[in-house]
C-alpha positions in Angstrom: 21.9 4.6 18.8 19.1 4.9 21.5 15.4 4.2 21.5 12.9 6.8 22.5 9.2 5.9 22.8 9.1 3.5 19.8 11.4 5.6 17.6 15.0 4.9 16.9 17.2 8.0 17.3 20.7 8.1 15.8 23.0 10.0 18.2 24.2 13.2 16.9 21.6 13.6 14.1 18.6 15.9 14.4 15.9 14.5 12.1 16.9 10.9 11.6 14.0 9.4 13.4 12.4 6.1 12.2 8.7 6.0 12.9 7.4 3.2 15.1 5.8 0.1 13.6 2.4 1.4 14.6 3.0 4.8 13.1 4.2 3.2 9.8 1.1 0.9 9.7 -1.2 3.9 10.4 0.4 6.0 7.6 0.2 3.0 5.2 -3.5 2.3 6.1 -4.4 6.0 5.8 -2.7 6.2 2.3 -4.5 3.0 1.2 -7.9 4.3 2.4 -7.2 7.6 0.5 -6.4 5.6 -2.7 -9.6 3.6 -2.2 -11.7 6.9 -1.9 -9.8 8.3 -5.0 -10.7 5.2 -7.0 -14.5 5.6 -6.3 -16.7 6.8 -9.2 -16.8 9.8 -8.7 -13.7 10.2 -6.4 -14.5 11.0 -2.8 -12.5 13.4 -0.7 -11.7 12.6 2.9 -14.0 15.5 4.0 -16.9 13.8 2.2 -16.2 10.4 3.6 -19.0 8.7 5.5 -19.4 5.4 7.4 -20.8 3.9 4.2 -17.4 4.5 2.5 -15.7 2.8 5.4 -18.1 -0.2 5.1 -17.2 -0.4 1.4 -13.5 -0.3 2.2 -13.9 -3.2 4.7 -15.8 -5.2 2.1 -13.1 -4.4 -0.5 -10.4 -5.7 1.9 -12.1 -9.0 2.4 -10.9 -10.1 -1.0 -7.3 -10.1 0.4 -8.3 -12.0 3.6 -6.6 -15.2 4.7 -9.1 -16.3 7.3 -11.5 -19.1 6.3 -15.0 -18.2 7.4 -17.4 -21.2 7.0 -20.9 -20.4 5.8 -23.8 -21.9 7.7 -24.4 -24.6 5.1 -20.8 -25.9 5.2 -20.3 -29.3 6.9 -17.4 -27.7 8.8 -19.4 -24.8 10.2 -18.6 -24.5 13.8 -15.5 -26.6 13.7 -12.3 -24.8 14.9 -10.0 -27.2 12.9 -11.8 -28.8 9.9 -10.2 -32.0 8.7 -10.5 -31.2 5.0 -10.6 -28.2 2.7 -13.9 -26.6 1.6 -15.1 -23.8 -0.7 -15.9 -21.3 2.0 -14.6 -17.8 1.4 -11.4 -16.3 2.9 -12.0 -13.0 4.7 -10.2 -10.5 6.8 -9.9 -11.7 10.4 -11.9 -9.7 13.0 -8.8 -8.8 15.0 -7.2 -7.3 11.9 -10.2 -5.2 11.0 -10.5 -4.0 14.6 -6.9 -2.9 14.7 -7.2 -1.3 11.2 -10.2 0.7 12.3 -8.4 1.8 15.4 -5.5 3.1 13.4 -7.7 4.8 10.8 -9.8 6.4 13.5 -6.6 8.0 15.0 -5.2 8.9 11.6 -8.5 10.7 10.6 -8.2 13.0 13.6 -4.5 13.5 13.2 -5.1 14.7 9.7 -7.5 17.4 10.7 -10.8 15.5 11.0 -13.2 16.3 13.8 -13.9 13.5 16.4 -17.6 14.3 16.0 -17.6 13.5 12.3 -15.1 10.6 12.4 -16.6 7.9 10.1 -14.4 5.3 11.7 -15.9 6.0 15.1 -19.5 5.7 14.1 -22.0 3.4 15.8 -22.5 1.5 12.5 -18.8 0.6 12.2 -18.8 -0.5 15.9 -21.8 -2.7 15.2 -20.3 -4.1 12.0 -17.1 -5.1 13.9 -19.2 -6.8 16.6 -21.2 -8.7 14.0 -18.0 -9.8 12.2 -16.6 -11.0 15.5 -19.7 -13.0 16.3 -20.1 -14.5 12.8 -16.4 -15.6 12.7 -16.6 -17.0 16.2 -19.7 -19.1 15.3 -18.2 -20.2 12.0 -15.1 -21.4 13.6 -16.7 -22.8 16.8 -14.7 -20.5 19.0 -16.6 -18.7 21.7 -15.3 -15.1 22.4 -15.7 -14.3 26.0 -15.2 -11.0 27.8 -11.9 -11.1 29.7 -12.6 -11.3 33.4 -10.5 -9.4 35.9 -8.0 -11.6 37.6 -8.7 -12.4 41.2 -5.9 -13.0 43.7 -4.8 -16.6 43.7 -3.9 -16.6 47.4 -4.8 -19.7 49.3 -8.5 -19.4 49.8 -10.6 -21.7 52.0 -14.0 -23.0 51.3 -16.8 -22.7 53.9 -16.4 -26.4 54.8 -12.7 -25.9 55.4 -13.3 -22.9 57.5 -15.8 -24.8 59.7 -13.3 -27.7 60.0 -10.6 -25.3 61.1 -12.9 -23.8 63.7 -13.9 -27.2 65.0 -10.2 -28.2 65.3 -9.3 -25.1 67.2 -12.1 -25.5 69.7 -11.4 -29.2 70.4 -7.7 -28.4 70.9 -8.7 -26.0 73.7 -7.5 -22.9 72.0 
């Protein structure tokens, strides 16, 4: 058996490929979203889907969340590790929603949707995800910071060290 770009291939067989974990999640998420649309009153087809349906889907998923998000009135609001339980709601974590939207965005286009009409790529969904991220960070007391580019960690000298090195070299007659 060999591995080829995230897929297991059984030697000697033609179509015995196992989809990657990402592809499996994407298909499962796409099917779940399709079921959600089908359960709307009246049912909604993918071609009629808008960003408001995506917002509804994200709200629907919150009931299955496992992340405690403290409300502003809670005594533990802003504490990353509260010492006792509280009645604040469980919601989907921002990272899970962000990954989900990424998979659904790709699945929409793979299933014939146009990038221009992709409801998962809309500005309102991007804004919603940003707001969820900020609310959850404040509620848990965890600041999200943009990742900075790593700078080289070679031995650097401060201006005072440079001046000292220059003074040493001139006094030594170099």
